[in-house]
N, C-alpha and C positions, 0 to 999 in steps of 0.2 A: 397475284400480282400485288405491290405495294399501292399502286394506284387504285385498287379496289377496295381498300380500307375505308369504314365509314367516315373517319375524319376527311381523307382526301375527298370523299365524295361531297361533304358538307362543304369543304371548301370550294370544290369547283362549281356547285350550285349557288353558292355566295357571290362568286365572281360573275357568273352568268347573269343573276339577278340584278347586281350592280350594274352592269354593261345595259341592260335594259332599261334600267331607272336612268341613266345617265342620257341615253339616246332620247327617252322620252323627254327630258328635261330640255334638252338642245331645242326640241320641236316648240315646247311652251316654255320659254324663260320667265323666272320670276323676276318681277319689276320692283319688287318692294325693297326693303332695307336690307342690306348685306347681311347674312348670318356670320356668326363667330367662327374661326377657322377651326378645322377639327384635327384631332391629333391621327396621323398615320399610323397604322399597325402593319407591321411585315406579317405575310403569310404565314413565315415559319413560327414567329410569337404567338400567333393564333392557334397553330397547331400545339405548341407547346403549352399553352393555356388551358386548352381542350383537354389535353392528356393528363394535365397535374389536378384539374379539377373538372368540374361539369361532367363530361362523359366518362370520366374514369370514377366516379361515383357509381355508376351503374354496375349492375352485378356481372360476374363472369363465371363462365361454366368450369365444372372441374372435368378434364379429358384424360385424368390418369389412366382410369379404367379403358380407354380405348388406345392407351399406348400399349399395346400388347406385346408379348414375346415375340409372335409372329411378325409385327410391323418392324420391330428392333431387328430381327433377323434379315427380314428382307432389306433393310437398308445397309446389312453388313454383307450380304450375299456376294458372289463371284460373278452372278448373272447380271449383266446391266439392265435387262428387262426388270428383274426384280426390283433393282433399286429404283428404276423410274415408277413402277406401280408403287412402290412404299413412299416415295416422295410425294406422288399424286395423292396418296392415301392421307398425308399429312395435311395437304392442303385443303382436300375435302374436310376432315376433322375439324380443321379451322373454319370454314364455311358455315358447317352446320352449328358451330357455336356462336353465330352470327360475328364471328371475327372479335370475340370478347371472350378468353381464356383464362383460368387461374394459373400460375407458376408452378402447380403441383405436377411432380414429375417430369419436369421440362430437362433436368439436368441429364437423365439418362437418352433424353429423345435427342437433344443437341450434343450428345457425345458420339451418338450413330450418325447424324448429318454431318458432324466434322469429318469423320472418316470419308463422306465421300467428295469433300472439298478437295481430297487429294486424288481423285479418280482421273484415269487418262481421257477419259471421254468428256470432252470439254463441254458438251451440252448437258451433261448430268452436272457438272459443275455449276453452270449456270442455272439450273433448275433448282439444284440445293440451295443457291444464293436468294432464289426468289422465294423459296418456302420459308428461309431462315428470316428474311424479310417480313413475311406476312406473319410468322410467328411473333416475332418482336413487337410490331405493331399491335397485335391481338392480345399480347400478355402485359403489355404497358410497362410500368417503373418496375414490377417484378422479375423483368428479363434480366436485371442486373445480376441475380443468381447464377447466371450461365455466363457471366464474362471470362471466368477463368477457363471454361471448357470450349468455347467457341470463337471467341473475339479474335485471338491471334491466328487461327486459321482463316477466318474470314479476311483478316488484312494481308495475309500471306498472298492471296489470290490475286493482289496488285502487282506481284510480279510475274503473271501469266503474260506470255507474248501475244494473247488474243485481245484484241480492243474491246470486244464485245463482254468479256468475262472481266475484265478491269471496270468497264462502266458498270456492270451487275453488281461489283463490289462496292463501288462508291453510293450505288443505289441502297444497298443493305447498310452500310455505315450511317448513311443520313437516317435511315429508318431507326437503327440503334441509338443515334444520340438524341433523337427527337423524344423517345420514352426513358432514356436514362439522363445522364448528365455526362458532359465532355471530361470533367475531371476524374470520374471513374474509369474512362477510356485511357486516359493519358498513360498508364504503366504499361499497358500493352502495346499501345502507339510506339512508345520510347523503346521498347525491347525489339519491335519489329524494324525499326528505322537503322538498327545496327545490324540487321541479317543481311548477308550479300546476296541472298538467293532473290531479296525483294527487286533486286535490278534497279537501274536509272530510272526507267520509266515510272515504275512502281514507287520510288521514293519520290519522284518529282510529283507525281498525281497525290501522294498522301501528304506532301508540304503544303500543295495547294488547297488541300481539302481543309488542312489545319488552319490554315490563314482565312479561310471563309468562316470556319467555326469560330475562330479567335477574335473576328470582326465584330462578333455580336456581343463580347464581354468587355464591361470596364475594367474589372481585374478578375484574376484567376490564378492565384499562388500555385498551384498544382502545375501550371504549365513551366515552370522553373525545370521540372524533369527532362523536359525537351532540348535544354540547353547544349548538352554535350552531343547529343546526336546531330544537333544542328551545325555545331561548329565542326564536326567531322567531315558533314556533306558539304561544307562550304569550301572543301578542298576536293570535291568530288572531280572526276575525269569529265563528266558530262557539265556543260555549261549551263542546261537547263535545270539540272538539279541544283546547283551553286546559287543560280538566281532565285528558285522557288524557296533553298533555305534561306538566304539571305533577306527574302520579304518575311519569312516566318519569323526570324530572329527580331526583326522590328515590331513584330506583334507580341512576341514575348516579352521584350522591355517594356512595351506598353501595358501589359495585363499584370505584370509581375513588378514592376517599379524597377527604378534604376538601382536602389539600395541592394534589393535581393538579388539582382544580376550580378553586381559587383562581389557580393558574398558568395556567390556561387561559381564565378567564373575562373576561380583560382583552382578549381578541380580539373580544369582543361589544361592539358599539357601539349608540349612541342609546337609545330608550326600553325595548328590549329590555334592556339590562343594569341599568336601575333595576328591571324587574320581577323579573329573576332575582335580584339581590341581596335584594330586600324578600321573595321567597319562601325564599330560604336562611335569612333571619333569622327568619322566622315559624315555621320547621321547626327552628330552633335548631342548623341545619347546623355553623355556626361560631360556637360558643359565645364563642369569645376575642374576637370583633369584633361581640359581639351588641349589648352594652350601648353602647358608644362608636362607632358608626358613622352616618354620614350617607351618604345615597344621591349619587353623582355626577351633576351635572346631564347630561341628555341631549346627546351631541355634544361636552361638554366633556372635554378630556383631563385625566388626572389628573396632579397635581403631581409625584408620586412616581413614576410610571409609568416614567420614565427609568432609575430606580434598578432596576427590575426586569429590564429587557431586553425585546426584541422576541420573542414567541412564535413558534414555527416552525410551530405548529398540529398539532405529533404529540404523542402521549402517551410518557412514558417507561414501559417495561414493568418498570423496577425503581425507580421512584419510591417513596417512604415512604407508608405507608397511614394515618399518623395526623398529625395537626397538631403542628408545632413547639413546646415550651414558649414559645417568644418568641411576641411577637404577630405574627399574619400580616398584613403591610401589603398594601393594594391601593388605596393612595390614598385609604384611609379612615382618618379619625382621630376 
């Protein structure tokens, strides 16, 4: 389980110790001069700092010799018992390596585990997600090499109609983002949001998860890739999806900057464009065009669009974070 990793054990022990100290201080209050206020550090910030430094400098074990052909065949077998035994074997390998392993050979292993995410047995899917979470925590930043082979498969599990499966998926995404970086996950998340199989509950959960992650960023230019699927989801039949998408839109504007959003919003077409512009005006995201703006009719190209140039769909990492003092033009007068 993810909670069994050394990082989580450290956090749990630290919190318990802190509570014990606070209780003792209440019994024997200090009567001297007040101490200077201390900076509050989130648990997620502590986990990230430990992963990126500190414990991450400790040696990792090469488990490639343990990823045998028999283990991979067991994961690909038609027998569910063989599947479960192989998944449990993976967890045992991680435990034997003290939950610190090298990324050598993980592409083949994650490829075999990915197949189990499409299993008809929901309990096997949950067990697989748990195994993937443990592997991600044990491998650390090196797990990024497996993004292409496993991440989209993990995200698609949010489309499962079983709540426990979706919850296990969120735990796996939490484990993944701790050891990698959100910008490395954005392309896979963007693609998944346009997949109809994800379902309304899956899209709503994913938008909520994204908003929680973006809250921790002052800026993240790569998040602009999410603008188009967010715009489409703001027309979703589900009110919950629309609400979650709108909340995510506000976070995108904040971490990408209004200028970058204006440069990329023109790639949105049809009714979605009108909705996005209306929401941006409602939240006063673009005060300079708030008063003198009319919505471009759906499907009608902007007369000034040719002056802006065609967007390449990619965000600039070095773009300005503030709106120019000049009027921002998007075919709006």
